[in-house]
N, C-alpha and C positions, 0 to 999 in steps of 0.2 A: 551590857553583858558581853564578854569576849568569849567566843566559842570556837576553839581550835578544831579544825576538821582535817588536819593532815597537810601535806605539801601542795595538794592540788586545789583545795578550796577552803574558804574560811567564812564563818558567819560572825558578825560582830554588831554590837548595838551602835546606834548613831546618836547617843545622848550626850556625848562629849562636845562641849563648846570649845572651839579653837580660838584663843585670844593671843594677839601679839601686837606690838607697836608697829606702825607702818609709816614710812616717810610720806609727808604730804605732797600731793601733786603740785607742780609748778603753776599750772594753769588754773584760773579761777573756775569754780564749778558752774556748769550749766544749770540754772535754776528753772524748774518746771512747776508751774502752778497747777492746782487741781483742775481737771476738765470734766469731773463727775463728782457726785456726792459719795460719801462712804456708803458701802453696801454691806450689810451683815447677812451672811448666808446661814440659815438654820438647816444644816444637814443632819442626817440620822446619827452620824458618828463623829462629827467635829463641827466647830464653829469657825467661820471665815469672815475676816474683814477684807474688803477689796476696794480699791479706788484707782481711777485713771488720772495720770498727770501728763500735761503737754498735749500736743496735737501733731498730726501728720507723721513723718518719719521719726520724730522725737518722742512720740507718745510711748508711755510706759505704764504698765499695770502692776500695782503692788498688791500681793496677797499675803495675809498673815493668818495662819491657821492655828487654832488651839484644839487639842484633843482631850483636854481635861483641865480642871481648875489649876491656877498657878500663874507664875509670871512668864513662863516660857511659851514660845510660839515658833512655828516653822514658816519661813519666808519663801516666796517665789517672786521673781522679778521678770516680767514678760514684755518684750518689745524688740524692735529692730536693732536697737543699740547693743543688745546682748549677743549679737552675732560676732562682736569683737573677740569673743572667746568661745570657740565652738566645742572644745573638748573638755570642758570643766576646768576646775582649778581652785584658786583661792581669791576671794574678793575682800577688799577693804570696805567695811561698812561702819558708819557712825550715826548714832541717834543724837542729834544736836539740838541746841548748842551745849547742853550740860555734860555730855558724856564722851569718853574717849573712844577710840576706834577699835573695832573688832577685826579680826581676819577670819573669815568663814569659808569653809569648803562648799563648793557647789558642783552639781552635774549640769551639763547642757541638755536641754530637752525642748519640748514643744507643748503649747497649750492649744487644744482642739486641732492638733496636727497641722497648724498653720502659723502660729505665732511663736517665734523662738523665745526661749526662757532660760533663766538660771534657776535651778531648783536646789535650794540650800539644804544640805544634808542634816546638819545638827540643829537641835532646838536652840533658840536664841532668846535673849532678853534685852531690853533697851540699855541697861547699865551693865558694863562688863563686870566680871567677877574680880575680886582682889586676888593677889598672889596666893594667899592662904586658901581662899575659896577655890581657886583653880586647882590647888594641890588636893584638896578634899574631893573635888569633882573627878579628878583623874584617878584617885584611889578608888572611888566608887565605880568608875568606869571599868577599872581592872577587876573589881569584885562582881561586876555584872549588874550594877544598879544604874538606873537612868538619872539624868541630871536633876529631875524633879524630886528625887528622893534624897538629895543632899541639902543639908541645912545651910542656907546662905542668907545674907541680908535681903529682906523683901524689897520689891519695888513699891514706892509709896505713891499716893495720889499726887503729891507735889512733884515727884519725878515725872509722872505721866504728863502733868499739866505743863511742865517746863520744856518738854520735848516737842519741837515744832517742825523738825525736818528729818529726813533720812537721806544720808549721803552715801553714794556708791563710788568708790575710787578705783584703784587698780583692780583688775587689769584694763579698765577703760582708759583710753588715751586722755580723755578729759573727764574729770569727776562730774557726776550728775547729782543734783540736790533736789529731792522731792519735797515740796513745801506743804507738809501735811497739816500744819496748824497744830494746836494742842492735841495730844493723844488721849487726854483724860476722858472726854465724852465717847470717842470710839471704843476705848477699852472698857468703859462702863457698859456699853451696849454688848460687847463681847462677853462680859461676865453674866449679863442677863441671859444671853443665849446659852451659856454653859449651865446655868441653873436649870433651864428648860431641858437641856440635853441629859443631865443627870437624872431628872425626873423620868425622862423617856427610858432610861436604863433600868427603872424600877427601884431607884434609891432615893433617899431623902436628903436633899442638898443641905438643909439646915442641920440635920444630925451629923452629916459629914463635916461641915464647917466647925462643929463643936466637939468632934471626936478627940479623945485624949491621946490616941495612938493610931496611926495608919497601918495598913498591911505591910509586912516586911518579909522578903523571901527567906526561906530556910535553905541554907547552903548557897552555892554559887549558881545564879541563873545561867551562867555561861555553859553549864553542863546539861541544860534542859534540851538543847538541840545539839546534834552531832553530825559528823560527815554523812552518815547514812540517811539523814533527814533531807539532804539536798536532793530535790527531785532529779532523777537520773536524766530525764529528757532535757531539763534546763542545764544540768551540769555538762552534758555532752555538747551542747551548743555554746557553752561559756556564757550563759545568760545570767546577768546580774538581776538583783531585785531588792526592793525595800518594802518591808511590811510593818505597818503600825498596828499593834494589836491591843485589845482590851480584854482582861479577865475579870469576871465578876467572882469575887472570893467570898465563900460563905463563912458562917460563924466558927467553923472548925478549921479554917485556913485552907480549904480545898476548893479549887476552881469549880464553880457551878456552870459556867459557860465561857466560851471564847468567841470573840468577834474581831474580825479584821476591820480596822477603821479606815485604812487607806493602804493601797498596794500598787506598786508599779507594774506588777504582772499577776493579776488575780488568779488566772487559770493555772499558773505554774506553781505558785508558792503558798497561797493562802491555806489550803487544806493541810499541807505538810506542816506548817507552823502550828496551827491549832491542834492537830492530832498529837504532836509532840508535847505541847504545853499542857494539854488536858491530862496526859499520862504522867508527866514528870514534875510539873510545877507544884510546889507546896509552900505554905506561908504560915507565919504567926498572924492570927486574925487581927483585924482592927478592933479597937476598944472605944466605946462611946464615953460620953462625959460622966456617966454613972459607974464606969468600970466594967460594963458588960460587953462581951464579944458582939460584934455586929457585922452585917454584910457590907462589903465595900468593893473597891475595884483596884486593879493594878494595870498601869499602862507602860508600855515600852515599845521598842521597835527593833527589828532585825534586818541586817543587810546581808544578802547573799552575794558573793562575788568569787571569781576564780582568779588564781594567780597567773 
């Protein structure tokens, strides 16, 4: 959702995936083998895959977070190598060998206040979207919908099995290739975690999988937050923020609850986001396989920043 707030500040969703061709680096990639097993983290609000590759100064940790069912995930890459770009930018990322390169926007940050990291802004998937899918995603972005609400070709089990590495190119001087091995089993584990997560939300994962229609926003979600919702203390400091939120939507299409799944500045932005969404967000309710309205959920994210 794109939420204009005037000349001084803007809120916008981060669900758009930025895809573009990228020239290959001249130097052969540095291949890093795993130095840990895959770890699946069962958090209250998201599921995380994590694994360490390489050792010493070359060591990198790859995080892939999912906030709900689907093919999309949020990546973070942590390690000394990420110091090559301190102020954020665009990175060339490829899930190989079968798929083409993405160009993804990231912020520079820290893990546990000591490990430098690239925190990728947009949700991503292993296979890039086609040009038609990119256009539909961009249209949805302008209308305020997250990427997960756009109909695109699904990622198959064969796609996951064929993906055996993740390569990060520019802005690194030398590309780095993380030798993940087949992603089929790790993503299966992630899906199991998500079924557990949905149950924790008080919803039935099997009923959701078989629903005939998911929740859909009424009107433009970009109007659910306005300039006046930017916390004044954060605005005066020029403080940016990213807030992933979840709404439980009842059978009448009204939010029953709002919960922040992940936030870069919890004390500054979380309350403002949920207060605005509970007042203004309205939906066409989800419909189950029998045609009856049902409780479901809506996920999206908001980015606060000043010009």
